[in-house]
N, C-alpha and C positions, 0 to 999 in steps of 0.2 A: 477285382475292382476295375471299373472302366477308367479310361484316360480322363474323361470329363470329371469324374468324381475325384480323382487324384489331383487334378489341377484346381478344383474347387477347394480342396482341403489344404493345399500347399500354403496359401497366404496365412491361414490360421496356425499352421505348424510354425511358420517363420515368426509370427507374432506371439506365440505362446510364452516365450520367456518374458517379454515385456508385459504382456497381459497378466501373467502370473505374479510379477513383481508389483504391478498396480493393485491387483486384488489383495495380495498379502500385506502390502505396506500402506494402502489407503482405505480400501473398502472394509477389510476385516477390522482394523482399529475403529473405523467409523461405526461399524455395526456394534462393537462393544460399547461405544459411547451411547448409542441409542438405547441399548439394553440397560446400561447403568442408570440412565435418566429416569427409568421407571422403578428403580429400587428405592428403598427408603432408609435414611440414616436414623438410627434409633438413639435414644438418650444415653445408652451405654457406649456409643461410639461404633457399634457394629452395623453392617449393612444388611438390611432385611430384604431378602430376595422375594420378588413378586411383581405385580403390575399395579403400581400406585401412581396417582396423578398429583401427589402433593408437591413434588418439586416443580412441575409445570405450572401448577396453580400459583405457587409462590413467585416463580419467575415472571409470570404474565400479569399478575394482579398487584404485586408489590410496587408501589410508586417509586421506591428507591432504585430498583433495577431499571424501571422505565426511564427515569430521569437520567441515569448514567448512560443508558443506550442512546438517548437523544443527544446528550452532551458529546458522546463519542462520535456520532454521525456529524454533528456540527463542527467539531474540531477537524475531522477528516475532510469535510467539505471546504473549510477555510484553508487547510493545508493544500488541498488540490488546486484551489484557485490561485494561491500564491505560487505554487509550483508552475502552473500554466503561465502566469504573468512573467515569471523569471525565466522559465525554461524555453519559451517560444523564441525570444530574441537570441538566446544562446544557440539554439538548434538552427535558426535561420543563418546565423553567422557561420556556423560550421558547414552547413550545407552549401552556402554560397562562397566559401573560401576556396582559393585555387592553390592546389599543390600541397597543402598541409593538413588535409582532413584526417589522415591517419594519426598524426601527432596530436591533433586536438581531441580526437576520439580516445586516444590512449590516455591523455590527461583527464578526460572525463571518466574513464574507467579506473583510474588510480584509487579513488576512495573505496572501491570494492575489494582492494587488496588488504585493507585494514579492517579489523573486527568492528562490527556495528556497535558493540558495547563500548569499545575504546573510543570510537568516534563520538558517541553520545556523551561519555564521561569527560571528553576533552572540553566541553562547554563549561564544566565546573571551573577549570583552570583559566577559562577566558572571561566568564561573567561572574565568578565568585567574588566574595568580599575582598579577598587578597589576590584576585585574578589579574590577568594582563590588562583588561579594559579599565578596571578601577584604578590600577596602579598608574596607567598612562594618564588618565584624567586628573588624578591627584598630583602627578609630577608636573603637569603644566598649569596647575592652579585652577582648573575649571570647577572642581568640587573640593570641599574640605574634609569630607568623610566618605567612606565607601558607600555605594548605592547597593540596595538589595534587589538584584535583577534576576535571581534564580528562584526556582520552586513556585512557579505560577503557570497559568495557561499559556502565556505568551512564549515562555521558554520551551514549553512542550511543543507548541506549533513550530518554533524555530528549530528544535531538534528533529522534528518530523520532516520539515522542508530540507534540512541538511541531508537527511537519509534518503528522501524520495526524489529529490530534484534530478539526479542522473537518469532515473527511469523515465521521467517526463521528457527530458532532452533527447534521449535515445529514440523514443517513439515518434516524437515530432520530427527528428532528423530523418528517420527512415521515410516518413511521408514526404517531407520537403525534397529529399534527395531524389525521389522518384518522379518529381514534377519536371517536365521539360522546360528549360529556361527560355526556349523559343516562344513559348506562350506569352511570357511577359514582354518579350521583344515585339511580338505581334500586337499586343494591346497598346504598347507605346507607339507603334507605327500608325495605329488607328486614332491617335490623338489623346490617349489616356496618359496621365502623369504616372510616375513610379508608384506614388501612394495609391492612386486609383487602380493601377494594375495589381498591386498587392491585395487590396481589399476585394476586388472583383474576380481575380484569377487565382492568385497564390493561396490566400487564406481559405477560400471555400474548398480547394483541392487538398489542403492539408488538415482539414477538420477531422477526418478519420484517425489520423495519427494523434491529434490533440485529444480526441475522445478516448483512444486506447490508453494514452498516458494518464488521462484523468481517471479512468477506471482503475488502472493499476495503482496509482497513488492513493485513491480513495480506499480501495480494499486493503492494501498493505497498511495504510494509516489507521484505519478503523480496527485492524486486528493486532496492532502492536501493544506491548505492555512494558517493554524496556524503557522507552523514552519517558512516559509519564512516571514510571517508577524512579528514574534517576533524576529527571529535571522538574518533575511536578511536585506540588505540595499535597497536603492531606485531602484537599477538596478537588484535586485535579485528576483523580483516578479515571481511567477509561474502562470500557467493558471487559477487555481482556484481563485487566487487573483483578476484577471480581472473580473471573474464572480461576486465575492463579491463586487468589486468596482462598477460594472455596476448596480447591483440590490440594494445594501444597500446604497451606497454613492450617486450615480446619480439617483437612483430610475428608471432606464431604464430597466424595466422588459423585454421588447421584445428583446433588444440586449443581455441582460444577459441570457435569455432563449436560444437564438441561440448559444451563446458561450458555455453554459453548455452542450447542445446537441452535439456540435462539439467535445468537450472533451469526452463525453460519447460514441460517435461513434468510435473515435480512440481507446479508451480502450476496447470497445466492440469487435472490430475487433481482437485485441490481445487475448482476452478471447476465441473467437470462434476458432482462430488458435490453441490455446492451447488445447481446447476441441476436436478439429478435430484429433490431433495427439496423445494426452496423455489422454484425458478424464478428467472429473471433480471428479472422485471417490477419487483420491489421495488427492486432495484439501479438499474434505469433511472430509477425515480421519484426516487431520491436524487441521481443524477447530473444529472437534469433540473431 
């Protein structure tokens, strides 16, 4: 074998463990899901092997699934907007702070040290009928009886914001931290106010980070099922809850596979649109 051939093969040899893990842990299970989606769940509870379009026909034509999908995308969009409005000022403060960025970033990362399920369930102790918020309001005489603040769409969005806000802050921080502050000083020296310098210099340069954080929050929010399961009511189910219900409760793997692929396709289209116009580099910076 020639030297050029060995050099050409060397990168693939070095990447083979990682590629093997990705193929085994990602593509093979995904292939099984695709195959399952064309099987058929019979009345006896057995899976009939074959190539049937019944699951896809039900998933695409049933208005129930379509409404839940639109509701999921709407909740994810609202959550993303709230995370952007709350996360940008926090990221700006961290990026422009002097000397204590490490401490602030450490405080930002602290929630990741606690289980997502525990963090979600903590809202029951805060907003529940006998929770801390109702107890405080009753103790100061603002209300005479506890308020029902749980198990609705608002608490689902609140739980998602609590979960996803650090992702938004990290992505925006990475973008803001890479902006040379001398650009703002140059704008001020040319007669721009601090607000004008922010709107015309800092904000446009930080939009890639904001878009990356928005994409991450939207995808993670649309794909979650723990938050609506714990904090939502019977009418607040999201699309991932339907997948969970079909596979775990009904043991209907074919239909659950079709529903999961349907959600994967919708979110995949959004990721491809993002990659087409902004690229994945900024997102990788935020995750790194």
